[in-house]
N, C-alpha and C positions, 0 to 999 in steps of 0.2 A: 628337821621337818617331821611334823607329826605323822605317825602312821596309824591308819584307822584300825580299830581294835575289834570290830565286828564286821562281818562280810555283809554286802548288799543283800544276798539271798537270805541271811539270818534276820536282817531288819525287815525285809519285805514279808517273810513268814510271820514275824511278831506283829507287823501292822496289818496283816491279812490283805496285802496288796498283791494282786495277781497279774496286773498289767505292767508294761514297761514305761508308761507315760511319764511317771514321777521318778524314775530311776536316778536322774542327776540330782533332783531335789533331796531325796532320801539319802543318797550318798554324801551330799553336803551336809545334812544334818548329822549323819554319822560321824563325820569328821569333826564338825563342831562339838558334838557331845564328847568325843575323845579328847579333843583339846581342853574342854572344860574340866573332864575328869583329871587330866594331867595337871591342870592349874590347881584343883582341889588337892590332889595328892602330892604336889610339888615334886613331881618326877614323871618321866615318860612311862606310858603304859607298855607299849611295844618298843624294845630298844632300838634307838637309831644312833644316838651319841651319848646318852645318859648312862653312866655306870650303875646308877641306882634304879634303873628301869624295873618294872614289875616282872616283865617277861621278855624273852628274845624273839617270840614269834606270835603271830595272831592265833596259831593253834594252841598256845599255852595261856591265853588270857583267862584269868580266873572267872568262874561263872557269875560271881557277885558283881564284877565289874562289867561284864557283858550284859547282865540284867539291868544294871544302873544305866548303861548306854542305850539300851533298848527302851527303857521306860522314859529316858529324857528325850529320845528322838520321837517317841509317841506324843509326848507333850508338845514338841515343836511342830510335828506333822499335823496334829489334830487342831492346833491353835494358831496355824500359819496365817490366818486372816484377822487376827485380833490386833488392833492397833494400840499404840501407847496410851496410857491413862487408865487403862482397865486395872482391876485388881490382879495382882500376880498370884499365881497358884503355889501353894505350899507343897513342896515335893517330900512326901513321907518316905521316900526310898533313899534319900541321901546317905543314911547310915550304911548302906551297902559298901561305901568307899572307905569307911572309917578305919579298917585295919590296914589299909594301904597308904594312909597319909603319913608323910614324913614331917614330924613336928621339930626335930632338932635343928633344922636350918634357922629357925626363929632364934634359937638359943645361941647360935653362931655369931649373931649380930649384937648380942647383949654384952 
């Protein structure tokens, strides 16, 4: 099970949200962003069962991963009312995950 890699407080501070009305929504976006980062990197961010996890605790998550998650959550939060069919936004911050991506799993299947 994915462990969220950024606290709700950090996400709210980044979003400049001072109320509690959207806490559940922001928390779900944080989890979704963490899951997507794990998919991109092909490993867990915060260790649960993956021996190749980036770190063992939320306190040890590298700043570049936290920044990527905050920016991704910002995209989700600010664009939450957009429906399908609209142009997708290019994320210019995806390179923040580059050094954490494991590529050798592709080679294992060749």
